[in-house]
Residue frames as qw, qx, qy, qz and C-alpha x, y, z in Angstrom:
[[0.122, -0.954, -0.271, -0.032, 5.14, -9.52, 30.82],
 [0.509, -0.667, 0.198, 0.507, 8.75, -8.71, 31.80],
 [0.496, 0.074, 0.537, 0.678, 9.83, -8.93, 28.16],
 [0.137, 0.784, 0.501, 0.340, 6.95, -6.67, 27.14],
 [0.300, -0.932, -0.096, 0.181, 7.90, -4.05, 29.72],
 [0.566, -0.406, 0.363, 0.619, 11.56, -4.24, 28.65],
 [0.408, 0.410, 0.558, 0.595, 10.54, -3.61, 25.03],
 [0.044, -0.922, -0.353, -0.151, 8.52, -0.57, 26.07],
 [0.457, -0.803, 0.092, 0.372, 11.48, 0.84, 28.00],
 [0.569, -0.199, 0.480, 0.637, 13.89, 0.35, 25.09],
 [0.439, 0.696, 0.509, 0.252, 11.74, 1.97, 22.39],
 [0.028, 0.995, 0.004, -0.095, 12.75, 5.60, 23.09],
 [0.467, -0.613, 0.507, 0.387, 16.41, 4.57, 23.13],
 [0.603, 0.218, 0.656, 0.399, 16.09, 2.84, 19.77],
 [0.317, 0.855, 0.378, 0.157, 14.40, 5.87, 18.25],
 [0.203, -0.933, 0.150, 0.258, 17.04, 8.27, 19.54],
 [0.801, 0.542, -0.146, 0.207, 19.68, 6.37, 17.60],
 [0.741, 0.107, -0.278, 0.602, 23.38, 7.10, 18.06],
 [0.159, 0.220, -0.229, 0.935, 22.86, 10.62, 19.42],
 [0.009, 0.445, 0.706, -0.550, 20.52, 11.84, 22.15],
 [0.345, 0.765, 0.230, -0.494, 19.40, 14.64, 19.83],
 [0.657, 0.166, 0.530, 0.510, 20.11, 13.80, 16.17],
 [0.285, 0.812, 0.354, 0.367, 18.93, 17.26, 15.07],
 [0.444, -0.770, -0.119, 0.442, 21.15, 19.32, 17.38],
 [0.395, -0.301, 0.370, 0.785, 23.41, 20.45, 14.49],
 [0.378, 0.681, 0.600, 0.180, 20.49, 21.48, 12.26],
 [0.023, 0.972, 0.094, -0.215, 21.04, 25.23, 12.71],
 [0.322, -0.667, 0.488, 0.462, 24.78, 25.14, 12.08],
 [0.497, 0.055, 0.762, 0.411, 24.55, 22.79, 9.11],
 [0.352, 0.720, 0.569, 0.185, 21.76, 24.56, 7.26],
 [0.058, -0.954, 0.022, 0.293, 23.23, 28.01, 7.95],
 [0.358, -0.550, 0.583, 0.479, 26.52, 26.85, 6.46],
 [0.302, 0.002, 0.838, 0.455, 25.21, 24.88, 3.46],
 [0.286, 0.096, -0.263, -0.917, 21.88, 26.53, 2.64],
 [0.675, 0.099, 0.285, -0.674, 18.27, 25.60, 2.01],
 [0.640, 0.309, -0.621, -0.331, 19.08, 22.75, -0.41],
 [0.142, 0.175, -0.922, 0.315, 19.62, 20.55, 2.65],
 [0.473, -0.024, 0.427, -0.770, 16.01, 20.92, 3.80],
 [0.788, 0.161, -0.234, -0.547, 14.15, 18.67, 1.33],
 [0.634, 0.185, -0.748, 0.060, 16.29, 15.51, 1.82],
 [0.010, 0.124, -0.730, 0.672, 16.08, 16.01, 5.58],
 [0.599, 0.049, 0.190, -0.776, 12.28, 16.33, 5.36],
 [0.751, 0.179, -0.541, -0.334, 12.14, 13.12, 3.33],
 [0.452, 0.122, -0.825, 0.317, 13.97, 11.09, 5.99],
 [0.185, -0.049, 0.566, -0.802, 12.03, 12.65, 8.86],
 [0.685, 0.072, -0.080, -0.721, 8.69, 11.87, 7.21],
 [0.676, 0.156, -0.706, -0.144, 9.69, 8.25, 6.77],
 [0.282, 0.039, -0.826, 0.486, 10.39, 7.57, 10.44],
 [0.391, 0.060, 0.370, -0.840, 7.14, 9.26, 11.46],
 [0.727, 0.176, -0.267, -0.608, 5.06, 7.40, 8.87],
 [0.445, 0.212, -0.869, 0.040, 6.70, 4.08, 9.77],
 [0.084, 0.040, 0.789, -0.607, 4.61, 4.12, 12.96],
 [0.478, -0.006, -0.200, -0.856, 1.28, 4.29, 11.10],
 [0.878, -0.063, -0.130, -0.456, 0.16, 0.64, 11.35],
 [0.139, -0.403, 0.899, -0.101, 0.96, -2.83, 12.69],
 [0.365, 0.249, 0.892, -0.101, -2.09, -4.70, 11.39],
 [0.146, -0.142, -0.549, -0.811, -4.72, -4.60, 8.69],
 [0.319, -0.507, -0.800, -0.033, -7.48, -5.37, 11.19],
 [0.190, -0.596, -0.012, -0.780, -9.70, -2.68, 12.68],
 [0.097, -0.195, 0.716, -0.663, -10.67, -2.43, 16.35],
 [0.370, -0.394, -0.783, -0.306, -14.40, -3.06, 15.96],
 [0.319, -0.498, 0.151, -0.792, -16.79, -1.10, 18.17],
 [0.182, -0.977, 0.027, -0.112, -16.40, -0.63, 21.14],
 [0.878, 0.018, -0.117, 0.463, -12.73, -1.50, 20.76],
 [0.145, -0.970, 0.193, -0.022, -9.87, 0.54, 22.23],
 [0.883, 0.153, -0.102, 0.432, -6.09, 0.36, 21.79],
 [0.146, -0.962, 0.227, -0.042, -3.06, 2.08, 23.35],
 [0.926, -0.071, 0.079, 0.361, 0.66, 1.54, 23.02],
 [0.194, -0.828, 0.341, 0.401, 4.12, 2.76, 22.17],
 [0.852, 0.423, 0.231, 0.205, 5.88, 2.48, 18.81],
 [0.219, -0.768, 0.359, 0.483, 9.23, 3.41, 17.33],
 [0.823, 0.523, 0.143, 0.168, 10.67, 3.44, 13.82],
 [0.419, -0.695, 0.369, 0.453, 14.42, 3.76, 13.24],
 [0.702, 0.700, -0.130, -0.011, 16.17, 4.46, 9.95],
 [0.908, -0.159, 0.013, 0.388, 19.53, 2.67, 9.82],
 [0.450, -0.251, 0.144, 0.845, 21.31, 5.68, 8.34],
 [0.278, 0.694, 0.091, -0.657, 20.46, 8.99, 6.65],
 [0.759, 0.574, 0.293, 0.091, 19.85, 8.85, 2.91],
 [0.669, 0.064, 0.186, 0.717, 22.78, 9.75, 0.68],
 [0.155, 0.641, 0.255, 0.707, 21.19, 13.10, -0.16],
 [0.486, -0.837, -0.228, -0.111, 20.59, 13.99, 3.49],
 [0.545, 0.410, -0.342, 0.647, 23.83, 15.90, 4.01],
 [0.339, -0.701, 0.152, -0.609, 22.39, 17.69, 7.01],
 [0.855, -0.453, 0.183, -0.176, 22.48, 14.54, 9.15],
 [0.926, 0.195, -0.082, 0.314, 25.40, 12.84, 7.39],
 [0.393, 0.607, -0.259, 0.641, 27.70, 15.82, 7.84],
 [0.435, -0.650, 0.299, -0.547, 26.66, 15.98, 11.49],
 [0.200, 0.302, -0.917, 0.167, 27.85, 12.35, 11.91],
 [0.687, -0.046, 0.395, -0.608, 24.36, 11.03, 12.67],
 [0.049, 0.112, -0.966, -0.226, 23.95, 7.31, 12.07],
 [0.193, -0.463, -0.852, -0.148, 20.69, 5.62, 13.08],
 [0.152, 0.028, 0.267, -0.951, 17.84, 7.99, 14.01],
 [0.200, -0.381, -0.851, -0.300, 14.11, 7.73, 14.44],
 [0.370, -0.333, 0.083, -0.863, 10.91, 8.63, 16.25],
 [0.181, -0.225, -0.924, 0.252, 9.18, 6.96, 19.20],
 [0.341, -0.261, -0.155, -0.890, 5.50, 7.75, 19.67],
 [0.249, 0.195, 0.808, -0.496, 2.70, 7.08, 22.14],
 [0.323, -0.070, -0.543, -0.772, -0.56, 6.24, 20.39],
 [0.316, 0.226, 0.786, -0.481, -4.18, 5.45, 21.23],
 [0.272, -0.031, -0.599, -0.753, -7.22, 4.57, 19.16],
 [0.398, 0.226, 0.708, -0.538, -10.92, 3.90, 19.54],
 [0.126, 0.306, 0.828, 0.452, -13.57, 2.46, 17.23],
 [0.282, 0.085, 0.038, -0.955, -16.34, 4.80, 16.14],
 [0.459, 0.313, 0.779, -0.291, -19.92, 3.52, 16.29],
 [0.591, 0.661, 0.362, -0.286, -21.86, 3.00, 13.04],
 [0.328, 0.837, -0.319, -0.299, -18.99, 4.14, 10.79],
 [0.979, 0.095, 0.073, 0.163, -16.86, 1.00, 10.86],
 [0.488, 0.670, -0.252, 0.499, -13.76, 3.17, 11.34],
 [0.685, -0.477, -0.289, 0.469, -11.18, 3.85, 14.05],
 [0.087, 0.947, -0.089, 0.296, -9.94, 7.25, 15.20],
 [0.827, -0.142, -0.214, 0.500, -6.33, 7.47, 16.38],
 [0.068, -0.975, 0.158, -0.139, -4.21, 10.05, 18.17],
 [0.882, -0.050, -0.118, 0.454, -0.46, 10.01, 18.74],
 [0.023, 0.965, -0.154, 0.210, 2.40, 12.14, 19.89],
 [0.835, -0.108, -0.188, 0.506, 5.97, 12.38, 21.08],
 [0.016, 0.956, -0.120, 0.269, 8.28, 14.93, 22.62],
 [0.813, -0.434, 0.068, 0.382, 11.96, 14.72, 23.54],
 [0.559, -0.191, 0.225, 0.775, 15.11, 16.86, 23.18],
 [0.100, 0.491, -0.030, -0.865, 13.02, 19.82, 22.01],
 [0.222, 0.059, -0.736, -0.637, 11.48, 17.81, 19.16],
 [0.434, 0.221, 0.686, -0.541, 7.74, 17.13, 19.14],
 [0.245, -0.074, -0.724, -0.641, 5.11, 15.55, 16.92],
 [0.358, 0.247, 0.695, -0.573, 1.40, 15.47, 17.62],
 [0.339, 0.144, -0.560, -0.742, -1.23, 14.15, 15.27],
 [0.586, 0.147, 0.669, -0.433, -4.10, 11.85, 14.55],
 [0.220, 0.206, -0.729, -0.615, -5.84, 9.89, 11.87],
 [0.793, 0.105, 0.223, -0.556, -8.59, 7.58, 10.71],
 [0.060, -0.240, 0.942, 0.226, -8.46, 3.90, 9.79],
 [0.750, 0.193, 0.045, -0.631, -11.17, 2.14, 7.77],
 [0.440, -0.139, 0.884, 0.084, -11.36, -1.64, 7.47],
 [0.536, 0.376, -0.310, -0.690, -12.40, -2.64, 3.96],
 [0.763, 0.065, -0.615, -0.187, -12.00, -6.46, 4.18],
 [0.436, -0.496, 0.579, -0.478, -12.50, -8.43, 7.41],
 [0.408, 0.113, -0.903, -0.075, -11.84, -12.11, 7.98],
 [0.714, -0.366, 0.061, -0.594, -14.20, -14.25, 10.02],
 [0.661, -0.362, 0.627, -0.196, -14.26, -17.47, 12.02],
 [0.848, 0.240, 0.472, 0.029, -14.79, -19.58, 8.91],
 [0.621, 0.741, 0.057, 0.249, -12.68, -17.44, 6.59],
 [0.555, -0.730, 0.190, 0.351, -9.33, -17.10, 8.39],
 [0.675, 0.074, 0.429, 0.595, -7.55, -17.49, 5.06],
 [0.241, 0.824, 0.294, 0.419, -8.89, -14.11, 3.93],
 [0.442, 0.011, -0.286, 0.850, -6.63, -11.23, 4.97],
 [0.100, -0.853, -0.393, 0.327, -7.87, -8.25, 6.90],
 [0.443, 0.319, 0.234, 0.804, -7.32, -5.13, 4.81],
 [0.138, -0.861, -0.369, 0.323, -7.57, -1.52, 5.92],
 [0.411, 0.568, 0.079, 0.709, -6.70, 1.95, 4.71],
 [0.434, -0.722, -0.327, 0.430, -5.65, 4.84, 6.92],
 [0.327, 0.711, 0.041, 0.621, -4.65, 8.48, 6.84],
 [0.558, -0.570, -0.306, 0.520, -2.68, 10.56, 9.36],
 [0.226, 0.825, -0.007, 0.518, -1.89, 14.23, 9.79],
 [0.702, -0.451, -0.262, 0.485, 0.88, 15.31, 12.18],
 [0.050, 0.974, -0.080, 0.207, 2.24, 18.67, 13.31],
 [0.824, 0.021, -0.199, 0.531, 6.03, 18.80, 13.69],
 [0.101, -0.968, 0.080, -0.217, 7.95, 21.28, 15.84],
 [0.806, -0.136, -0.147, 0.556, 11.60, 21.80, 16.79],
 [0.319, -0.695, -0.058, 0.642, 13.76, 24.74, 17.83],
 [0.098, -0.475, 0.429, 0.762, 14.86, 25.43, 14.23],
 [0.219, -0.033, -0.714, -0.664, 12.09, 24.00, 12.05],
 [0.502, 0.219, 0.588, -0.595, 8.38, 23.36, 12.03],
 [0.305, 0.189, -0.677, -0.643, 6.05, 21.63, 9.61],
 [0.783, 0.049, 0.284, -0.551, 3.57, 18.88, 8.93],
 [0.051, -0.211, 0.950, 0.223, 3.39, 15.25, 7.87],
 [0.757, 0.197, 0.095, -0.615, 0.53, 13.69, 5.90],
 [0.073, -0.264, 0.945, 0.180, 0.46, 9.96, 5.25],
 [0.811, 0.141, -0.068, -0.564, -1.85, 7.57, 3.39],
 [0.158, -0.361, 0.918, -0.039, -1.57, 3.82, 3.96],
 [0.865, 0.016, -0.249, -0.435, -2.96, 0.43, 3.00],
 [0.147, -0.439, 0.854, -0.236, -2.23, -2.62, 5.18],
 [0.848, -0.028, -0.377, -0.373, -3.13, -6.31, 5.09],
 [0.145, -0.431, 0.819, -0.349, -2.70, -8.96, 7.79],
 [0.633, -0.139, -0.725, -0.234, -3.82, -12.47, 8.73],
 [0.497, -0.508, 0.330, -0.621, -5.69, -12.82, 12.03],
 [0.816, -0.006, -0.578, 0.008, -4.31, -16.22, 13.01],
 [0.723, -0.679, -0.122, 0.037, -3.52, -17.27, 16.60],
 [0.685, -0.547, 0.106, 0.470, -0.44, -15.78, 18.28],
 [0.381, -0.264, 0.420, 0.780, 1.56, -14.88, 15.14],
 [0.407, 0.787, 0.429, -0.177, -0.05, -12.34, 12.82],
 [0.487, -0.053, 0.369, 0.790, 2.02, -11.36, 9.75],
 [0.262, 0.862, 0.333, -0.279, 1.27, -8.10, 7.99],
 [0.489, 0.130, 0.347, 0.790, 2.37, -6.05, 4.98],
 [0.095, 0.871, 0.376, -0.301, 1.68, -2.49, 4.04],
 [0.465, 0.310, 0.249, 0.791, 2.45, 0.40, 1.76],
 [0.117, -0.853, -0.361, 0.358, 2.24, 4.09, 2.45],
 [0.443, 0.558, 0.119, 0.692, 3.12, 7.49, 1.08],
 [0.408, -0.634, -0.302, 0.584, 4.50, 10.33, 3.19],
 [0.274, 0.744, 0.180, 0.582, 4.12, 13.99, 2.28],
 [0.568, -0.552, -0.277, 0.543, 6.30, 16.09, 4.56],
 [0.219, 0.829, 0.082, 0.508, 6.61, 19.88, 4.68],
 [0.615, -0.475, -0.258, 0.574, 9.21, 21.68, 6.79],
 [0.156, 0.911, 0.065, 0.377, 9.86, 25.39, 7.32],
 [0.592, 0.098, -0.377, 0.706, 13.07, 26.84, 8.75],
 [0.305, -0.893, -0.160, -0.290, 12.82, 29.07, 11.82],
 [0.552, -0.813, 0.173, 0.056, 15.21, 30.76, 14.27],
 [0.850, 0.059, 0.174, 0.494, 18.27, 30.26, 12.03],
 [0.274, -0.298, 0.112, 0.908, 18.95, 33.60, 10.31],
 [0.357, 0.572, 0.157, -0.722, 17.10, 36.31, 8.40],
 [0.293, 0.408, -0.636, -0.585, 18.00, 34.83, 5.02],
 [0.251, 0.017, -0.956, -0.151, 16.68, 31.33, 5.77],
 [0.222, 0.245, 0.717, -0.614, 13.81, 31.88, 8.20],
 [0.578, 0.466, 0.207, -0.638, 10.51, 31.08, 6.47],
 [0.375, 0.412, -0.717, -0.419, 12.08, 28.98, 3.71],
 [0.764, -0.055, 0.528, -0.368, 10.17, 25.72, 3.28],
 [0.247, 0.320, -0.832, -0.380, 10.31, 22.47, 1.32],
 [0.804, 0.041, 0.338, -0.487, 7.81, 19.70, 0.58],
 [0.236, 0.366, -0.858, -0.272, 8.48, 16.16, -0.58],
 [0.862, -0.022, 0.200, -0.465, 6.36, 13.03, -1.13],
 [0.261, 0.434, -0.856, -0.099, 7.80, 9.51, -1.17],
 [0.857, -0.173, -0.341, -0.345, 6.53, 5.90, -0.81],
 [0.247, -0.485, 0.754, -0.369, 7.21, 3.52, 2.08],
 [0.786, 0.015, -0.549, -0.284, 6.92, -0.30, 2.32],
 [0.398, -0.476, 0.623, -0.476, 6.56, -2.54, 5.39],
 [0.766, -0.015, -0.626, -0.145, 6.77, -6.26, 6.18],
 [0.170, -0.463, 0.611, -0.619, 6.18, -7.24, 9.79],
 [0.537, -0.239, -0.809, -0.011, 4.93, -9.71, 12.38],
 [0.403, -0.499, 0.235, -0.731, 2.63, -8.96, 15.30],
 [0.441, -0.036, -0.875, 0.198, 2.64, -11.35, 18.28],
 [0.565, -0.550, -0.014, -0.615, 0.03, -11.78, 21.02],
 [0.361, 0.220, -0.842, 0.335, 1.90, -13.53, 23.85],
 [0.014, 0.272, 0.768, -0.579, -0.88, -12.78, 26.34],
 [0.093, 0.706, 0.682, 0.166, -4.59, -11.98, 25.92],
 [0.002, 0.964, 0.252, -0.084, -5.19, -8.31, 25.03],
 [0.301, -0.786, 0.341, 0.419, -1.44, -7.58, 24.75],
 [0.832, 0.502, 0.140, 0.189, 0.71, -7.47, 21.62],
 [0.339, -0.663, 0.383, 0.548, 4.23, -6.76, 20.44],
 [0.765, 0.604, 0.216, 0.050, 5.38, -6.32, 16.87],
 [0.381, -0.549, 0.432, 0.606, 8.46, -5.87, 14.74],
 [0.668, 0.689, 0.276, -0.051, 8.83, -4.87, 11.11],
 [0.515, -0.150, 0.398, 0.745, 11.32, -4.31, 8.33],
 [0.307, 0.854, 0.270, -0.321, 10.74, -1.12, 6.34],
 [0.511, 0.231, 0.313, 0.767, 11.94, 0.43, 3.13],
 [0.077, -0.824, -0.317, 0.463, 11.66, 4.09, 4.08],
 [0.339, 0.909, -0.074, -0.232, 11.86, 6.09, 0.85],
 [0.719, 0.577, -0.370, 0.117, 14.58, 3.75, -0.39],
 [0.085, 0.563, -0.689, 0.449, 16.41, 3.37, 2.94],
 [0.571, -0.172, -0.797, 0.094, 16.41, 0.47, 5.40],
 [0.305, -0.443, 0.320, -0.780, 14.40, 0.93, 8.57],
 [0.371, -0.163, -0.901, 0.155, 13.01, -1.06, 11.47],
 [0.465, -0.478, -0.018, -0.745, 9.90, -0.74, 13.63],
 [0.365, -0.113, -0.861, 0.336, 9.16, -2.10, 17.07],
 [0.372, -0.379, 0.039, -0.847, 6.12, -1.62, 19.27],
 [0.227, -0.211, -0.913, 0.267, 3.96, -2.94, 22.06],
 [0.336, -0.199, 0.028, -0.920, 0.50, -2.23, 23.35],
 [0.229, 0.226, 0.873, -0.367, -2.85, -3.39, 24.65],
 [0.318, -0.085, -0.516, -0.791, -6.04, -3.89, 22.66],
 [0.278, 0.161, 0.763, -0.561, -9.47, -4.24, 24.28]]
C-alpha cells in the first residue's frame, strides 16, 4: 500500500517533466515564430493526453466501478515541435484523474477524466465497449475492447479539443496482466490572447499511437500499471494506479 501511495504522489511530478509549466513560453514563441509552430505542438499534446486512454482490454462488467490517477510523459518534444524545443523543454506530459462505471444492458463502460495545473486544464469523457471477453476456462483468450474519448483543452494562450479512438487487448491472468493497444489522436488547437494577427488561428492533426504495458494487482481491488508508448513516433511512458470494484 505504501508503494501504491508513493506512485500516486509521484504521478503529477512525472507529468510536469523538467519544468513546472512546460507551456509557459507558448505566447512568446508563437508570437515570434508564427502559426507554423501550432500543428507540431498540437501533435505532441494530443499524444500525452491519449496515452492515458487505457490500461487493459477488459471491461468493468456491471455493476463495476473504477477510479484512479494516470500520467503519460513524452521523453522529449518531436523534432518538428520547435515551440517546446526552443523553450528548452525536455520531458513533458499530462497527469489525469479518471473514473468509470459499467452501464447496465449495454455491455459498455462510461468514463470521465480531467486535470488542471499551472493554468492548463483538460476535461473529457468516453465510452469503452468490450468485444471479446475471456472466461474461467478460456484464460488463453485475450480480452479485447474498443474505446473513444473526447476532451476539451484550455490554457491561457490556446484552447481546443482532443478526440481519440483506441483498441486494446490484455490477458486476465493472476497478478500480472500484460496489455497492448493502438490508438489515433485527432487534436485541434486555437490560439488565443497572443496578438490580433494570431488570435483565432487554429490547426488540426491526426496521428497514431502504440502501447505495450503491464498491469499489476498487488492487492485485491487495487492495481498499478506501467507502459512504453510510441507517441506519434516519439518515445513515451505511462504510469498509473487505481481501484476497481
